[in-house]
Structures are given as C-alpha cells and as structure tokens.
N, C-alpha and C positions, 0 to 999 in steps of 0.2 A: 723712811728717810733714805735718800740716795747719797752715797758718798763715793769718791774715787781717789785714787792715788796718783802721784805725778808720773808723767811720761818723760819728763825732762828735769832730772834732779838739779836743784840749784837755781833754776830759772826764776823762781819766786823771790829770790833775794837780790837779783842783779838790777842795776840801773839800765835805763834805755841805752846810754852810750856803750856800756859794757856789752850789751846784747848785740848792738848793731855795728859797732866799729869793725869787728873782723870781716863782716860781709861788705861794708863800704870800702874796705881796703883791698878787696879781692879783684878790683879792676874790671868789673862787668862793663862791657863797652856800651850797652844800651839800657842802662839801669833806669833812666828817667827820660821819657820822650813826651813832646807835645808839639802841636802845630804852631809854627811861628805866626801864622795868620789863618783866618778862616778859609778853608778850602786848600790851604797849602800843604806841603809835605811835613811829615813828622820829623822833628829835629831832636836828636838824642844827646844826652850827656852820660859819660861813664860814671860809675860809682866813685871813682877816684876824683873826678871833677866835682861831683856832688859833695863829697866829703871836704874837699879843699875850700869850696865856697862856704859850706856850713862852718868850717873852722874860722874863716875870715869874718863871718857874721858874729860868731861867738866872741872873738877878740875885739871886734868893732864895738859890740855892746859894752864890753869891759872898758874900752877906751873912753866911752861916753860916761863912765862912772857908775854903771849898773853893777850890782853885786849878786852873788848867789842868793837865790830865793826871791829876787825881784820879779815883778810880773810884766810880761810883754804880750800885748794883744795883737791878734792878726784878724783883719777885716778885709776879706778879699774872696772873689770866686776862685775856683780850683785853678791852679797853675803850678808849674815847677818851682817858682820862687817861694810859694807858700810852704812847700815841703822843705826847701833849703833853709828858709828862715826858722821854721819850727825846729829842725835839727840843730841849727846854731844855738837857739835858746836852750835846748836840752844839753848840748855840749858845755855850755857856760854854767850849767847848774841852776838856771833860772826857770821860771814857771810860764808856760804858754797859756794864754787865754784866747781860745778860738771863738770868733764871732761870725755868724752867718752873714754873707754879703747882702742878703735880703732882709736882715733883721730890722725891725722898726726903729727909727732913730731915737725915740724916747727910751727904748730898751738898751740901745747901744750906749746912750748917755749913762743909764743906770749901771750897766756892767762895768764901764770904764771907771766910774766913780767908786762903786762898791768894792771892786777888786783892787783898787789903788794901782792901776796900770802906770808904769813908768815910761813906756814907749809903745808906739802903735805902728804896725805895718799896714799900709793901705795898698790897694791895687793900682790906682791912678789918681790923677787930679780931679776927675769927676766925682770919685768917692769923697775926697776931701771937701769939695765944694758942697756936696750934699750935707755933710756934717756942719759945715760953716753956715749954710743957709738955715739950718734948723736950730742954730745956736748951741750946738753940742760942744762943750769944752772937752778937749782931749790933750793927752801928753804929746811931746814931740813925735812927729810922724816921719817915716821913711816910706817911699813909694816904689813899688815893683816896676811900674811902667812910667819912668820919668828920667830926666837928666838933671844934673846939677847937684848942689850940696845936700839935698834931701832925698836923693835917689838911693836905692839899695846898693847900687854900684859904688856910691860914695862911702857907704858904711863898710862895704867889703874892702875898699881901698884903705880905710882907716885901720881895719883889722890886719891887712897885709903889712902895713907900716909897723904895727905893734909886734907882729910875728917876726919881722926882720930885726927888730930891736931886742927881742927876747925869744930866741928859738926854743928855749926850754919850756916856756909857757905853752907854746904851740904843741910841743910833743906830749904834754901832760893834760891836754884838754880832755875833759870827760872823766878823768880819774877821781877816785875818792868820793863819788856821789853815792849816798846811801840808798838802798832799796826802799827805805821808809820815807825818803825825802819827797816833798810835793813835786809832781811833774807837770800837772795841768789843772786848771780851774775852769770847768765847763759849766756854763749857765744854761740849764734846761729851760726851754721856752714854756713848757707846760701849756695848759689850755686857758688858764685865768691867772690874774695877778702878776706880781713881779717874778722874774726868773730867779731860780735858786742855783747857787754855785756849788757844783759837785767837785769835791776835792779828791783827785786820783793821784796816788803815789807811783813812783817808778815800779815798785813791787806789784802793784795792781796791774799795771800795763804789761810788764814783761812776762808775768805768769800767764796772763790771758793770751798774749801773742803766741807763746810756745804751745800752750795746751790746746787752744782753740784750733790752731792749724794742724796739730798732730791728730786731734780727734776728728775733725771734719773736713779739712782741706788737704788731705794727703795726696801725694803724687806730684806736687809742684816742686820744681827745682830750678837750678841756675839757668838763666836766660829764657825760661818759659815765658811766652808773651801773655800779659794780663792787661785788662783795660779797667781804668778807674773812672767811674762816672758819677758816683754819689758825692755830695759835698764833703770834702775832707775835714771841714770844721765840725762835722758830726763824729762822735766817738766811733761809730761803726766803721766808716770808711777810713778813719785815721788809724785805728788799730790794724785794719786790713793792710793799709799802706806800709806800716811798720813791719807787718808779717811778710809782705812781698819783698821788702828790703832785706829782711833777715834771711829769707830763702834765696836771695840773689836773683829774683825774677826780673824780667824786662817790663817795666811799667810804662804804659802809654796813658796819657791823661786826656779824657774827653772834656774839653773846656766848655762845650756847649751841648747840653742834653738833646737839643734839637738836631745835632749832628751825629747822634748816636749810631744811626744806621750806617752812615759813611765811615765812621770810626771802626765799627765792627768789621766792615768789609776790608778796611786797610790793615787793621791789626790782626784779625783772625785769632782772637785770644783763646788761650787754653782754659781760662777761668775769669769770672767776673761776678762781683757782688751787685745786688740790686734790691729794690723794694718792690712789693707786689704791683704797685701802680705802673712801674716800667714794663713788667711782663704783660699787664693788661693792655698797655699802649702798643706793645709789639704785636699782640694778637689782633688788636683793632687795626693796626697798620697793614697787616697781611690781608685781612678781609676787605679793608677799605681800598687797597690797591686792586684787588680782584673786582670790586664793584666799579672802580674807575675804568678798568679795562673793558668791562661789560661782556656781553655775549655769554658763551658757555662757561668761561672762567668765573664769572660772577656767581654762578651756581655751583660750580665744581669745587672751588676752594673751600667755602663753608661746609660743604658736604664732606670733603676729605678730612677736615679738621674734626668734625663731629664723629666720623668713623674712627679716626685715630684715637680720640678721647675714649670712645666706647671700648675699643680694643684694649687700650691701656688699663681701663678700669677692670675689664675681665681678666687680663693677664696679671695685674699687680694686686688686685683686691679681691677678685673672684676666684673661681675654680679653673679659669682658663677659657680661652675663646673657642666657641663651637665652630664647625665647618662653615656655616653661612657667614658669620662675622669674619672669620679668617680670610675668606675669599674676598669679601668687600674691602677688608684692610689691605690685602695684596694689591687690589686695584687702586685704592686711594694712595697707597705708598708709591706705586709705579707712576701714577699720573701727576701727583702733587707733592706728597709729604717728603719724598727723598730729595726734591729740588729746593726745598725751603732753606735747609741748613747752609749749603754753599752760597745761595743767593744772599743770605743775611750775614755771611762771614763767620758762620758757626761750624764750619766743617771740621775744625780741630779742637772744638770745645769739649772739655772733659765734664764740666759742670758749671751751673750757675749756683749762687748762694742767695737765698732770700731771707731778709730780716727786717726789723723795725716795725712791721705790721703783719697781721695775719694774711696768709696766702690761701686763697680758696682752693679746695681740692680739685675742682674742675679745671682751674688754670694749670696746676701741676700736671694733671692728666693729659691736657691738650698738648703741652710741651713734651710729655713722655711719648705721646703718639707720634711726635716728629723725631723721636730718638734723642731728646734733650733732657738731661737730668737737672732738676732743681732741688738743691739741698736746703731745707728750711731749718733755721736756727732761732734762738730766742735770747734776749738779753735787754739790758737797760743801760743808760749812761752810768748809773750808780754802780753797775757791776762790770764796767771796763771794756766792752759791754757783755761779752758772751757768757751765758749760763749753760746752754745746751746747744747741741747741733747734731744733725744727722750725719753719720759716717758714710762715705762714698760707697762702700761695699755693702751697706745694710741700711739703705734709705727707706724709712717707713713713712709713706705719704700720709698727710693729715696730722702728723706729730711734729714737734719742734726738736726731736732728737733725744740723745742721751746726754746726761750731765757730764761736763768736761772735767778733767783732772783739777785738783785743788779746790773743787767746789762741792758744797753739800746743799741739797734741796730737801725741804720738808713741807708737807701739805698740812696747813693748820686745820683746826676743827671746822671752820667755815669755808674751807676749800682754798684759802689764799696760799699762794706759793711763797714760801720763806726761803731765804738764801743766806749762806755764810761761806766765807772762804777767802783765798788770797786776792780775789778780784773785787771784793766789796769795798766801796769807797771809805775814805777816812771819815767822811761826814759832809754835811752842808756847811758852806763857809759863813761864819757869823750868823747862824740861824739855829739856835738851840731848840726852839719850839718845833721846827721841822725835823731836827734830829731825834727828838723825843718821840715824835709820831712815826718816824721811819723805822725804828728798831724795836724789836720785841724779844727780850731775854737774849740779846746778842745776835738775833737773826734779823736780816733786812727784810722788810715787808714790801713785796713787789707791787701790790695793788692788783695783781692778776689772779684769777681763779683757774685752777687746773687739776689735773690728775696724772698719775703715773701708772702705766700698765705693768703687767707681770714681767716684761722683758726690760723694764727700766726706761721706756720711752715716755717723754713728757708731752702732755697735751694741754693747750690753753683753751679754756672753755668760754671765758668772758673776762671783761675788765670790771673789777669789783666796784670801782667808784663811778662807773658809767652806766650801771644798770638802771633801767626805767621800770617803774611800777605802774601798770595800767589801773584804770578805775575798777577793774574786775579783780585786782589783787595779784595779777600775774607779773613776774619779773621778766624783763626782756633785756637781751644784750644788743644794743643798737649796732655794734660793729659786726655782729654775726649777720644781721639782716642786710646791712650795707654791703658786706662782702658778697652776699648772694646776688644782690641787685647789680653790682659792678661787673658781673659776668656779661651783661648786655653790651653789645657793640655800641648801642646808642647812648649809654649813660656814661658821662665823663666823671661827674662827682655826685655824691649823694650824702645827705645827712638825715637820719631817722629821728623823729620825735615821738612822744607818746606818754610822757609823764602825766599821770592822772587822767588820761584819756581812755576811751573804750578800746581803741585799736592803735597800732603804730601807723604813722604817716611819714611820707618822705618828701624832702625838698631835693629836687633833681636839677643839676646843671647838665644839660644834654651835650653830647659830642655832636655838634651841629653838622659837621661834614658828612658823616654817614647818614644822618637824619635827612639832610637835604638830598643826598644821593638816592635814598630810598624813595623820596617824593618826586625825584626828577626835576629839581629846581636848583638854581645857583645859590650858594651860601650868601645871604645878604649881609651888609655891614651891620645893620641893627636887627636883632632877633626878637625884639619885644613883641611884634605882632604874631610871631610864630608860636609863642607860648600859649596863645589862645586858639590857634588853628585846630579845627576839629580833626583833620587828618593826623596832625602831630599828636594830639591827645589820645586818639584811638591807638596809634602806634605805641605810645608809652603805657597805656592801660594794658595792652597785650603783653608788653615786656615785663611790666610789674607783676602781672598774674603768673606768667610763665616762670620767672626766676625766683618767685617766693613760694611756688607751689609745693616744693619739697620741705618747707618749713612747717612747724606746728601751726595749727589754725590760728592760735592767738598771736603768732609772730608775723602772719601774712599781712602785707601792707594793703590797707583798704582805701587810703586816700593819698594823693600826691599833688604837688604843684611844680611847675617848671620855672626855672630861673633863666632870665635872658642872657646872663653872662656867668663865667666861672667865679667861684670863690677864690680870693687871692690873698697872698701874703701882705701885699701893700695895703689892702683894706682892713687888715687885722683879722680876717676870717680864717686864715690858715697860719699855723706855726711855720717856722723856717724848714721844718722837716715834713711839711705838707699834711700835718694832722689838723683836722677841723677843730677850731675853737668853738665848741658847742654853745657856750653861753653867749658869745659874741654874735654868732649867727642867729640864735634864737631871739636875742634882743633886737637885732636888725630886721628880722622878718616876723615879728610878733603878729602884725596885722594879717600877713599872708597865712600864717599857721592857723589863726583863728578862723579865717575864711575857708580854708580847706576842710576844717573839721565841721564847718556848717554846711558843707556840700557832700553829696554822695559821689564816690569815685565813678568816673565816666566809663561806661561799658564799651568795649571795642567791638 
C-alpha cells in the first residue's frame, strides 16, 4: 500500500472560496483571457474583475431566492463566463452541476431533473432552442451571450443592486462554508445507461488542487501563461483551472480546439493539460503538414521524428545512445526537431500534462525527442480527480506517477487499484446500489488494474470491466491494442472487439486527409467508396500489422473494417469526454463485425 502525507497542511479542510479568494484579490492583470471572436486578439480580465463579477453573480442568485446548497447547472462550451458563473455559485455556497455542451439532450433532461437544478446557465439562444425543440424541461435560464432580462449581465446587475443595498453581505461572501459541504455534482457519462451523479465536497477539491499541483505541476507561479483547451465541464480541466487561479497564473482559454495551433502560437504557454488524443493529433498535424509541403520535407520530417523517438528511448529507457544514433539525432535535431517547438508556440513550455486516458509510450518518446516533456497522471471524477502524477524532476515514462499527498492506494488481490483519501467522493447522488458496488471496506474501487514498482510509481495495465475473453480463453485489454494502433498517422479512431472470438478485430475510422495524401488524391466529400478501395485496404493492412507487431501474438489484430465517417458524440457513439461507448458501437455495427470475422484480413 502507498500512503503519503500532506504538502500543504490545512488545505484539506478549506472551502474553495477560502482557498481562492486571496489569489483573486491579488490583482493579477491577465488572470483570465479569451478571444472576443474567432481569429481576434485575446482580451483579458484581471483577477479583481473576475472576482467582482463572480460576487455579483453570487448576490444575483441570492436575489432570485436561491439558497445555500441549491443546485445551479452550467451547459456551455468553454468561455470566461463559465468560470465566472461557477465561481459565483461557489461564493454563494451553492452547488455547481456542470454539463457538457455536447451532452445528448435526453441526458441533459435526466441530469436537470435528477439533480433538481434551480437555475441553468446557457451559452446562447441556440442552446436554449436546442433544448426547447427536444422538449427538455429546464429551470429558469440565464445566457452568457445574450442581451435583455435573461442575460448574465442582467443577473450581475441584480447582484450589484443587492450589494449596494447591503455592503456587508458582499464583504462576507464565501465565508463560513464547511470543507465538508457539497461543492459540485458531476454526472459521469459512462459508456452505458444513465449518468451517475458524483458528489464532490469542497474538501475533496481543495486538497486535490493543492496536493496535485505541489506533486506534479511544480514551478508555475504568478502571471505564468497557461492555455486551457479541455472542457472545463470535466473535473480534470476544472480542477486544473482552480489550480491556475490559486497559483495566480495567466489563463488563456482555447474556445475552439480546431484553433489550438493558433492559440499555442499566440499564448506560448508554460504549461497545458491535454488528453492523449490531442498529442496524437499534434503529431499527425506535423507529419501531415510535411506531406502537404511535399518534396524532401515529406520524407525528412517523419524520419527526424522517428530518430528523435529512438534517441529518447535509448537516453531515457536504455543505456544511452551509441555514436551512430547520436550522430543521426544531431542531424535530425539540426534539420527538423529544433524548429518544431518555436513553430508550434512551445518555445517556453515547461511541460504538458496528460490524463483521462492512457498515453502510449511512443507518443511520449516522440515528444521527448523534440525536447518536450509530457507528465502523465491518473485519476477519476470520483477522486476529484488526481490520484497520482509524475513529478517534473523525476518523470518515469510509461507510469502514471507517484501517489499524491492525502491519498492512499492499495492493489487488491485481483490487481484492481483501490483508493481512499481526502479526494474520494462523498458518493453517488441518490444511488445506493452504485455506492455499494463502488466501495470495498472503505476503499473506492477504481475499476482499473495496475501495479506499483519498488520506487512507488503506479502503472495502469488494463481496465477491469473492459477486458475481452477470446474463444481461446485469453483475456485482452482492448484499450492497450487501440493505443498501439492509434500511433498510425492514418488511424483517427479505433475500437477493438473480440469477445468470444478467436482473435481481436478492429473497427477503424481513418484520418482521411493523410490517407488521401498518401494515395495522391483529393479528399472526397463522401468516403464510402474508399472503405473498399484495394489501395486503402492494403495501406491499413500494413499499418495494422506494423503497429500491433510488438504485442503478444494473441493480441495482434487479424481482422479489421474501415468506417466511412468518425464516431461522434451526436450519434451517441462517444461520451462527451470522447470515450467510445462500446456497447452502442457494437450494436450499431453488429452486421459489419459479423462480416469481418467471416473474412480473412487482406494482405498488403
């Protein structure tokens, strides 16, 4: 069992307002920045302005008759108003219910009803129209992007009026909130069934903010530029945002992930959190741009990345690079690798942090070859979320780091990771059956299988509930195989199947731009005919063999099928956090799965 002590005494007992108010009052001039319009310049608010707006929201909510403990839902893509509204809810002692902007409307209806939300923040009229057209009943709503009596500005005006009438109430906002009080109710999307409401207290969050940052994100300080790109409705980015505010960083919000490259270049962040898919897309973008440029660059860039990865593997995991490899790396660095960081806006980056899903070792090594550190961590919504993280000065690739303070980890007899500590949720909201299944003798059952090495580093080996058993009796981890396949430039999404089958098979949604670039054709509007094109099938047969060759023989994919379009949130195939809903996809593509098992994989 691993156990740690606190790096910040008392943090585990504080409320969010008690933790954040001193930093918000510090007057950081560029505390929260976002683009006023796509392609426009970043516009910044000081921490004082952010605090004053949050206070007006808090008093506005009280003026509407809401009381401490009432639930306020937020349904919006990332924006500064989301963060201000959330801080206002916390200052008022109320409970935030974050809902993903891409959440299916039936689940939105369930969350609002089940959580008994008293008020709803929406981004704009388009969102409200979407709910109205779907027949979703919702509480009174205030809109971030609107004018009139139901705009957020109107709510702030109501709060300003209340503050003028009673300055004492304003002065005492955020006081007297217990660390054990409920702070947020987060509904996890899961892969099947109705969402479960995770109850997180102020104590859960404040302990995790202080200890996770002290353990794994050291070196950040006042006015250090950081970029926020993941959905703040997810506990991962939300906790990180609180941490940035606590450390008085200068936060810039990426409102549109498609604009990430432009935002990176403009912000030149010192740190950024991401999920593995973003890192995969960055690498695909680098290689794709080289392919588009053509000529020598089309061959030189992939070669340099491969040499950088090989050199990082030898340097970080082996006994060091020999002379031939060192010479090749020197050439690759001079010609390509040293130019990538400034071109991408990463010239002053100290580190990336990866979480939410497994990061393939090859991805981390490729970035290391460019001189970019990715710190991998581990956690769940139910654990606020961080359980472990790699420290900057002792990053161990392949692991998810060391257990953070205030947290204990134990490996059960069957390998399942068990957790207890200040970060573990109060429980699932009004779901006793789920609570009974989630805890074992006071330990939270993560559902993940792992191990701890002699130096205290945690490794995730598989997802317990997602194991497949082949007809030969072998247990497979589909996520392990999927992670290997997604190293391919040409594979956008993949889902592995194989329960009760002789071998695993893969449903692959290609990244059609590099595929068509490889074939020397324009990307067509409809890709249906390309899924049966012999040239395309030979290309993917080669990729599948190459990227599963280092797996055990029984893990290697023998059969695959190509999908003409991506799996989407709107179709219910992905959760809002981009996790594949396996049962949904299997049900939708049952006939295709049966067909690929009836055929032999095409040889390239």
